[in-house]
N, C-alpha and C positions, 0 to 999 in steps of 0.2 A: 263851582259846580263839578268841574271835571274831577277834582280831588274827591269829592263826595261820591261820585259815580264809581270811582276806583275802589273806595272803601266798601261800597255796597257789593261790587263785583267780587272783591277779595273775600268779603264776608260770605257771599253765596258759595264761593269755592270751598271755603272752610266747612260750611254746612253740608255741601255736597260730598266732600271727602268723609265727613263724619257719618253721613247717612250711608255712604257706600261701605264704610267699615262696619257699621252696625248691620247692614244687610248681609255682608259676608259672614259676620259672626253668627247671625241668625241662620244663614244657610248651613254653616258648619254644624250648628246645634241641631238643625233639622236632620242633617245627614247622620250625626251621631245618634240622635233619637230613633231614626229608622233602623240603624244597625242594632241598637239596644232592643227595640221592639221585635225585630226578627229573631234575635238571640232568645228573648223571653218566649216568643212563640215556639221556637224549637224546643226550649226547655219544658214548656207547657205540654207539648206533644209527647216528649220523652216521658214526662211525669205521668201523663195519661196512659201511655203504653205500659209503663211499669206497674201502674195501679191496676190496669186490666189483667196483666200477667199475674200479679199477686192475687188478685181476686179469683182468677182461674185456678191457681194452685191451692188457694184456700178452699175452694169448692171441691177440688179433687181430694184434699185431705179430709174434708168433712164427709164426703161420700165414703172414703175408705174407713173412717172412724165408724160410721153407721154400719158398714159391712162387717167390720170386726165385732161390733156390738152384737149383731145378729148371729154371727158365727159363734161367739162366746155363749150367747143364750142357748143356741142349739146344742153346743157341747155340754153345757151345764144340764140342760134338760135330758140329754142322752145319758149322761153320767148318773143323774138322779134315777132315771128309769132303770138303768142297769143295776144300780145299787139296790133299788127296791126289789127287782127280780132276784138278785142274789140273796137278799134277806128273806124273801118269801120262800125261795128254794131251801135255804138253811132251816127255816121254821118247819117246812114240810119234812125235811130229813130228820129233824129233832123229833117231831111228832111220830114219824115212822119208827124211829129207834125206840121211843117211849112205848109205842104200841107193841113192838117186838119184845121189849123187855117185860112188859106186862104179860104178854103171851107166854114168854119163857117162864115167868114166875107162876103163872096158872098151871102150866104143865108140870113144873116142879112140885107145886102144891098138890096137884092131882096125883102125881106120881108118889109123893111122900104119904099122902092120905090113903091111897089104895094099898101101899106097901105096909102100913101099920095095921090096917084093918084086915088084911088078908092073910 
């Protein structure tokens, strides 16, 4: 029986060593997993900050684009108005010249008519 007890004791020591090795391996894995988790959390935070920054820049660019659209529309409307005013002014000048030309023709006709008859 003594030999039997020794085998059980030796067997228990082997199991104990194996359990200790597995426990140490598990603890190392836990430590590595914690480090990995912390690194992933940092990367996640950085990703979120970059995403927020990009979103902010995107919104700024969108606002600038809308502002440029408004300015462009205002310039277009202003140019259209100015062109219309210039065209209207030209038409008035042409009508004025036509009126003057007709007046000159009438005077000439009147002058020629009275000169022949008189």
